C-alpha positions in Angstrom: -43.7 35.0 -270.1 -44.9 32.7 -267.4 -41.6 30.7 -267.4 -39.7 34.0 -266.9 -41.9 34.9 -264.1 -41.5 31.4 -262.5 -37.8 31.9 -262.7 -38.0 35.1 -260.8 -39.9 33.6 -258.0 -37.1 33.0 -255.7 -36.2 36.6 -255.8 -39.7 37.7 -254.9 -39.9 34.9 -251.9 -36.8 36.4 -250.5 -38.6 39.6 -249.6 -39.9 39.1 -246.0 -43.5 39.7 -245.0 -43.8 41.1 -241.5 -46.6 42.9 -239.8 -46.1 46.6 -239.7 -46.8 48.5 -236.5 -47.1 45.5 -234.2 -49.3 42.6 -233.9 -51.7 41.5 -236.8 -55.4 41.8 -236.4 -57.3 38.5 -235.5 -60.0 38.5 -238.3 -61.3 35.0 -237.8 -63.9 34.7 -240.2 -65.5 33.1 -243.4 -65.2 34.3 -246.9 -65.5 33.4 -250.5 -63.3 34.5 -253.5 -64.7 34.1 -257.0 -64.5 34.9 -260.6 -67.5 34.8 -262.9 -66.6 32.8 -266.0 -69.2 34.6 -268.1 -68.6 38.2 -267.2 -65.0 37.9 -265.9 -66.0 39.9 -262.8 -64.0 38.9 -259.5 -64.9 39.4 -256.0 -64.7 38.8 -252.4 -67.5 38.5 -249.8 -66.9 37.9 -246.0 -68.7 38.0 -242.7 -66.9 37.9 -239.2 -67.3 38.5 -235.5 -64.8 41.5 -236.0 -65.5 45.1 -236.1 -65.4 46.6 -239.6 -64.0 43.6 -241.5 -64.3 45.3 -244.8 -61.1 47.4 -244.8 -59.1 44.2 -243.7 -59.9 41.1 -245.6 -61.3 41.7 -249.0 -59.0 43.0 -251.9 -59.7 43.1 -255.6 -58.6 45.0 -258.8 -60.3 44.9 -262.2 -58.4 42.9 -264.7 -56.1 41.6 -262.0 -57.7 39.5 -259.2 -59.3 39.2 -255.9 -58.0 38.2 -252.4 -59.2 37.4 -249.0 -56.6 37.6 -246.2 -57.8 36.5 -242.7 -57.3 34.5 -239.5 -53.9 36.0 -238.1 -54.3 38.7 -240.7 -51.3 40.1 -242.5 -53.0 42.7 -244.6 -50.0 42.8 -247.1 -51.2 39.7 -248.7 -54.0 41.9 -250.2 -52.1 44.7 -252.0 -48.9 42.7 -252.4 -50.8 39.8 -253.9 -52.5 42.1 -256.5 -49.2 43.6 -257.3 -47.7 40.2 -258.1 -50.7 39.3 -260.2 -50.6 42.5 -262.0 -47.1 41.7 -263.2 -48.4 38.4 -264.7 -48.1 36.0 -262.0 -50.9 33.4 -261.6 -52.8 33.2 -258.2 -50.8 30.2 -257.4 -47.5 31.8 -258.0 -48.4 35.0 -256.1 -49.6 33.1 -253.1 -46.5 30.7 -253.1 -44.3 33.9 -253.3 -45.9 35.6 -250.3 -46.2 32.6 -248.1 -42.6 31.5 -248.7 -41.4 35.0 -247.3 -43.8 35.1 -244.3 -42.6 33.8 -240.9 -46.2 33.7 -239.6 -47.5 31.7 -242.4 -48.9 28.9 -240.1 -51.3 31.4 -238.6 -52.6 32.8 -242.0 -55.6 32.0 -244.0 -55.5 33.4 -247.5 -57.2 32.8 -250.9 -56.6 34.3 -254.3 -58.2 34.2 -257.8 -56.7 35.8 -260.9 -58.1 37.2 -264.0 -57.8 34.0 -265.8 -59.6 32.0 -263.1 -56.6 30.3 -261.4 -57.5 29.9 -257.7 -55.1 29.4 -254.8 -55.8 29.0 -251.2 -53.8 28.5 -247.9 -54.9 27.4 -244.3 -52.1 27.5 -241.9 -51.9 24.7 -239.4 -52.2 27.2 -236.5 -55.6 28.5 -237.7 -58.1 28.0 -234.8 -60.5 25.1 -235.5 -62.9 24.6 -237.2 -60.8 25.8 -240.0 -60.5 24.7 -243.6 -61.1 25.6 -247.2 -62.8 24.3 -250.4 -61.3 25.2 -253.8 -63.7 24.9 -256.7 -63.8 26.0 -260.3 -62.7 29.7 -260.1 -63.7 30.1 -256.5 -62.5 29.2 -253.1 -64.4 29.2 -249.7 -62.4 29.4 -246.5 -63.1 29.8 -242.8 -61.6 29.5 -239.4 -62.8 29.6 -235.8 -66.1 28.2 -237.1 -68.9 26.6 -235.0 -68.7 23.5 -237.4 -66.5 22.0 -240.1 -69.8 22.0 -242.3 -69.3 25.8 -242.9 -67.1 25.9 -245.9 -68.5 23.0 -247.7 -72.0 24.4 -247.3 -70.8 27.8 -248.8 -69.3 25.9 -251.7 -72.5 24.0 -252.5 -74.6 27.1 -252.2 -72.3 29.2 -254.5 -72.3 26.4 -257.1 -76.1 26.3 -257.1 -77.0 29.9 -256.6 -78.6 32.0 -259.3 -78.0 35.7 -260.3 -74.9 37.8 -260.7 -71.6 37.2 -258.9 -72.5 39.4 -255.9 -75.8 37.5 -255.4 -74.1 34.1 -255.5 -71.4 35.1 -253.1 -73.9 36.4 -250.8 -75.8 33.1 -251.0 -72.5 31.4 -250.1 -72.3 33.6 -247.0 -75.8 32.9 -245.9 -75.2 29.1 -246.3 -72.1 29.4 -244.1 -74.3 31.2 -241.4 -77.0 28.4 -241.5 -74.2 25.8 -241.1 -73.1 27.5 -237.8 -70.9 30.4 -239.0 -68.4 32.0 -236.6 -68.4 30.3 -233.3 -68.4 33.7 -231.5 -71.4 35.1 -233.5 -71.4 37.7 -236.1 -70.6 41.6 -236.3 -69.6 42.7 -239.6 -69.6 41.9 -243.3 -68.5 43.2 -246.7 -68.5 42.6 -250.4 -66.2 43.8 -253.1 -66.7 43.0 -256.7 -64.8 44.5 -259.6 -65.0 44.1 -263.5 -62.9 41.6 -265.5 -61.2 44.2 -267.4 -59.7 47.4 -266.1 -60.8 50.6 -267.9 -58.1 52.9 -266.5 -60.7 54.5 -264.3 -60.5 52.4 -261.0 -63.6 54.3 -259.6 -65.7 52.9 -262.5 -64.4 49.4 -262.2 -66.1 48.6 -259.0 -69.3 46.8 -259.3 -70.2 46.5 -255.7 -68.1 47.9 -252.7 -70.4 47.7 -249.5 -69.5 47.3 -245.9 -71.4 46.7 -242.9 -69.2 47.8 -240.0 -71.2 46.7 -236.9 -74.7 45.2 -236.9 -76.6 42.3 -235.1 -77.4 40.8 -238.5 -74.7 41.9 -240.9 -75.7 39.6 -243.8 -79.3 40.8 -243.5 -78.0 44.4 -243.8 -75.5 43.6 -246.5 -78.3 42.2 -248.5 -80.5 45.5 -248.1 -77.5 47.6 -249.1 -77.0 45.4 -252.2 -80.5 46.1 -253.2 -80.2 49.8 -252.7 -76.9 49.9 -254.6 -78.6 48.4 -257.6 -81.5 50.8 -257.2 -79.2 53.8 -257.2 -77.2 52.4 -260.1 -80.4 52.4 -262.0 -81.2 55.9 -261.0 -77.6 57.0 -262.2 -78.2 55.4 -265.4 -81.5 57.2 -265.8 -79.5 60.5 -265.0 -77.1 59.7 -267.8 -80.0 58.9 -270.2 -81.4 62.4 -269.4 -78.1 63.9 -270.1 -78.0 62.0 -273.5 -81.5 63.1 -274.4 -82.8 59.7 -274.3 -86.0 60.1 -272.2 -87.7 56.8 -272.8 -84.5 54.9 -271.4 -84.4 57.1 -268.6 -88.1 56.6 -267.7 -87.4 52.7 -267.7 -84.3 53.1 -265.5 -86.1 55.2 -263.0 -89.0 53.0 -262.8 -86.9 49.9 -262.3 -85.0 51.8 -259.4 -88.4 52.7 -257.8 -89.5 49.1 -258.0 -86.3 47.9 -256.6 -86.4 50.1 -253.7 -90.1 51.2 -253.1 -89.3 52.6 -249.7 -86.9 55.3 -250.9 -89.0 58.4 -251.6 -86.4 60.0 -253.9 -86.4 57.2 -256.4 -90.2 57.7 -256.6 -89.8 61.4 -257.3 -87.5 61.0 -260.2 -89.7 58.3 -261.7 -92.6 60.7 -261.4 -90.7 63.6 -263.1 -89.8 61.2 -266.0 -93.4 59.8 -266.4 -94.9 63.4 -266.3 -92.4 64.7 -268.8 -92.5 61.7 -271.2 -96.1 61.4 -272.2 -97.4 59.6 -269.0 -99.0 62.7 -267.3 -101.7 60.8 -265.3 -99.1 58.2 -264.0 -96.8 61.0 -263.1 -99.4 63.0 -261.1 -100.5 60.0 -259.3 -97.0 59.3 -258.2 -96.2 62.8 -257.3 -99.2 62.7 -254.9 -97.9 59.8 -253.3 -94.4 61.3 -253.0 -95.6 64.6 -251.5 -97.9 62.9 -249.1 -95.0 61.0 -247.6 -92.4 64.0 -247.8 -93.6 67.4 -248.7 -90.1 68.8 -249.2 -90.0 67.6 -252.7 -92.9 70.1 -253.7 -90.3 72.9 -253.7 -87.9 71.1 -256.0 -90.2 71.1 -259.0 -89.8 74.7 -259.9 -86.0 74.6 -259.4 -85.9 71.7 -261.9 -87.8 73.8 -264.4 -85.1 76.6 -264.2 -82.3 74.2 -265.3 -84.2 72.4 -268.0 -85.1 69.1 -266.0 -88.8 69.9 -266.1 -91.0 72.0 -268.5 -90.5 75.7 -267.8 -94.2 76.1 -267.8 -95.9 77.9 -264.8 -99.1 76.0 -265.4 -97.4 72.5 -265.6 -95.3 73.4 -262.4 -98.4 74.5 -260.6 -100.4 71.5 -261.5 -97.7 69.2 -260.2 -97.3 71.2 -256.9 -101.1 71.0 -256.4 -100.7 67.3 -255.9 -99.3 68.2 -252.5 -102.1 70.2 -251.3 -103.6 67.6 -249.2 -100.3 66.6 -247.6 -99.1 67.4 -244.1 -96.9 70.2 -243.0 -93.7 71.4 -244.7 
């Protein structure tokens, strides 16, 4: 199979890569592409002094691979690289095919990892210094227009020593790059994209993380906050699914974990209170309802609506008991 693909490589490289619609964007930046050897998840994380870097640099597809395309960006490297890896090419073969057909290759910086862990990277000789890359086991860190040549080695070291899931470790790499100097122009936007190791046939369900900070004075701080919220809402979604499956104990655990992960989000506390009250923890639920209603009285009116659709006991006394927890609150 791979031998046949290798033989077909000259045909692929004969297809020219040229920017559509004029000049390519200048996304000078630093990024990491990586594959988690334990879960198979693949992803890209990036920060740049460039508005809305998320739609430009990171590309990933479950069961296929992940790509970062930056510097004098030719966005084609993203979708076309995934297309080539989808046919069975390795990351090395796909990158070789694309760079061979690109007249502007000297200004490109690209990194790819495929679903088997093969990694390939390219830093063109015309990328603005400081520029470089570090390719490790199933990951690559790359950067251009940096304040220091220490950026990509620092990213690599941080990634290799970081704990947590793939998203957390890639974020640690970006934070290390920032501490080492980061983009010489400063910072503006960031993004992270993580997909599952195997495709389910439902692309919308195969994204583990897909977050963007379009414009912010501290994009990595904001990206970290969004990652925490994403995990909290994933737990809330899991709780909703448990409720639908008539598994209240699991729902209660999911809602409480979501609330603990994002204690500043009132809605997560509300659903945790509902779950507590309806699953044998009446006192805990009432205490949490009081806290919710004290912060936002709008949730009081939702209780009887839930009762009408089977998400809360259809018992006027219980509805009244819960709503009474808001009597000492502020105005509606």
